[in-house]
N, C-alpha and C positions, 0 to 999 in steps of 0.2 A: 744852176738847177735851183728851180725854185717850186716848191711844193704849197701848199695851203689847203686846209680843212676846218671848217669852221661849222658848226651847228650847233641848235638849240634855243630857247626864246627869251624871253625877257619879263621881268617882273614890275611889272607897271601899278600895283598895289588894289588890294579890295573895291576899295570906293565904297559906292552906295549900291553895295549889291542886292539888297533885299528890294528897293524901288525896280532893278532893272529887271525883276522877277516879276514885277506885279505887286507887289504889296507896298499899299501907299501907307505914307506916315510913320514907316517901320524906323527908322534912323538908319547911322552907317554901321559897319560891321556885321560879324558873323553872327552876336547874339541878338540881332533884330530879328531873324528870322525864327519863327516857333515853329516848335515841334522837334527840332533836332535830328531829325533822321537822319541826317546826312554825316551824324557828326563821329563816326567811327574813325574818321580819321579828316584831319586840315588837312591841306598842303600832301605832297606825297615826294618821293625822290626824283620823280621827272618834272616836278616845277622848279622854273631857274635853272633847270640842267643845260648848261654851257660847256662848250669846249672849241679850243681854238690851237692848232696845230699848225704854225709857217715855219718852215725851213728855207734857208738860201745857204745855197755852198757854190764859195768860189774856187776853182779850179786851174791849178796853170803847171805845165809840167814840161820837160824837155829832156831828150834820151839822145846817147852819142856812141855810136857802134865803129870798132876799127878790126882789121884782121890781121894779122901777122904770124905764115904758118898755119900753123893748126890751131891757133888758137884766135878765135871772136870772142873778143870783150865789148860788154855794153856797160854804161855807166849813166847814170842821170839821176833825176832830183824832180821832186814836186812840194808845191804848197797848196794845202788846202783850209779856206777859212771858212768856219763853219757858225751860222747864225741860226738860233731857235728862239721864236718869240712862242708862248705857250700860256694857255688858259683852259682849267681844267675843275669844276666846280667840285668833281667827287660824287662818289657814289650817294650822298643823301642832299642832292642839290643845293645851291648856292640860295635859296627861299627857305629851304627844311621843309621838316614833316612834324606832324605830330598826331598821335594814336590814342585813341581810347576805347577800351575794350569793355568797362562795366566790372571787372573784376575787383576794383577796390569798394564798390557797394553793393558788392554778394555777400550772400553768408558767411564766405569762406574764401577771402582772398589768394590764399594758398593755392586753394583746390576748387578755385568757380564750378559751379554746377547751375542748372537752370537756366532762365530766361536771365541775358546781361544785357543792362541798358546803360549803353556807351555813354549817353545823353548825360546820364546820374553823375559818371566821372568827371564829365567835361564840366558841368556844373561847378562840382566841390575841386578843380584845377586837379585832379589827379590822371596826368597819363600813364599811358601802357610803355611807350617808349618813344623818343623823340631824336632829331639829330638835325646838323644843317652841314651842308658844305664849304668849301672855300668860295668867297664873294669879293676877295679883294683886287681880280681883273689879273690883266695878262704882266708877265716877268721875260725879260729877255737872257739867254745865255749865251756866251760867246768863247771860241777857242779856236785855234789854229795847228793842225797838224802839218811839221814839216818831216819831208821823207828825201833819204840818197839810198842809192845803193851801187854795187858793180858786179860781175857776173862775167867769168870768162868759160867759155862753151870749148872745151878741149877735146879734141879728138886723138886720143892717145895712139890709139891704130885705127886699121881700115874698121874693125869691127868694135868698138868700143868708143865711145864718148861720154865725158864727164862735165856735169853741169856744176860749178863751183861758185856760190856768192853768197854777199852777206847785203844786208839793210839795216840801216840805222832808221829809226823814227822817232818824233821828238813831239808829243801832246801836250800844249800850252794847259793849265787846268782850266775849268771853266770858271768864268766870272761871270757874275749879272750886271745889266749896264749901268744901273744906279747904285751897286753895291747891298740890294738886299737880299743878302744872304745871313745865316746865321749857324754856329755848330755847336757845340759845347765840348769842354775841356773833361775829358773820361776821370780824370782824378781829380780835381776838382771842383767840378761839377759847372766851372762858371759858364755864361752865355759869353761867345766869342763874336764878334760883328766883324764883316766882312770891311778890310782896308782901315779899322779903329784899333786904337789902343795896341799900337805895331803888329796888328793881325793883317794878313796878305788876305789882298781881295779874293784868293778862292779860299782860303780858310784848309787847302792843303799842299802840299809839297809837291813839287812836278818831277817827275821821273825820267832821268837823262841817260840812261844807260840802256836801252830799249833797242838790244842788237839782234836781229833774227837770221839766223844761217839759213843758207840755200843750198843743197846738197841733192844732186841726180846723176842719173846715167842711162844710156842704152846700149844695150848689148847684143848684138848680132851674130850668133855660132856660124861659125865655117862652115860645118858639117854639113846644114841643113838649106846649104845653095840660098841663104837669104831671106826664106820664106819664114821665119818668124824672130821677131825681137822682143829682149825684154826689159821692161824699164823701169824704174823706181825713183821716188823720191822724196827728200825730207823738208821740213819747212818749220818755223814758227812765224804765226802773226799775230797782230795786238789790235782792238778794237775797243768801242766806247764800253764803258762798263754798264753791267746793265740793271739800270736803275728804273725805275717808272715813273712816270711823270710826276705824282703825289709824294717819291721820296726822294726830289731834291731838296738843295739847301734854302734856295728860297721859299720853300711850303713851311718852313721851322718857324717857330714864332721868334720874335712878337710881329714879324711883318704877317705871319698867315697862320691860320687854325680853324680846326674843323672838330667836330663833335659829337657825339652821340653817347646817349643815356638811355640804359636797360632796366625797367622795372620788372619784370614781366619772368624774370629767371629765380 
C-alpha cells in the first residue's frame, strides 16, 4: 500500500524585487522600496509552507483452520513493514515571517493608541513577532510489526458458542534511516544521539509482552424458538502511539529546530 501527499511552495529568494515592480535603479532587497506601505509584515506563515507525507506498507499474512468435533481452531500470523517519509515545515513556514505593528515607535508601547506606523518599527528593527519553521527537509521512520494468534470457536452446546483466543504483537521501535534522532536523559539532561555512545537507534526500549485476549460468546435461548441471539465480546488492541508529525524525535535538536518570538504580550 502506497500513499503520498505533497504540497506547498518553494523559496526562490526575493532578488531584484523593486525593478520587477517598475522602480528603476532601486537596487536589491526590501529596503529598495520607498514608502514601506507594505511593511506591516514581511513573509507569512504560508511562505515556504511545505509538507510531504509518504507511507509504504508491506503486509504478508497466512492463516490455518482445522476442525475437530465441536472445536474450530484458527491460527496464523502476519508481518507488516512500515515506511514513513515525512517533511512538514510547521505552522510558521520554512521561510518564516516577521511582523511590525508600530507599537515600539508609539507614545506608549505597552498600550499603543492612535496612528501606528509599522514602517518606523521596521526601520529601527523592532518587530512585534517573528518565527520560522523547520527547513531541513525529509526524514524517514521505519518499523516492523509482527503478529500471531490462535483462537478456538468452541460450540459448547447447540445454544452456546464460545470464542476463546489470544493474539501477540511486537512493534519494533521506530528508527530513522540515517539515525537523525535525539532525546535527552530525564535525570542528567544529557542529549542522547541515536546509535552513538551505546544508545540504541530508537532511543527507547521495545515492549515484548503485548498479549491481547479475545473472549466472545453467542447464546440462543431455547425457549424462544431460535428467534433471539445474545452476543458479547471483549478484546484488547494495540496501535501506534498518537504523536504528531512535529513531535517525533527526528524533529529534536540538533537535527531540527523551529522558533517563535513574541514581543507583543
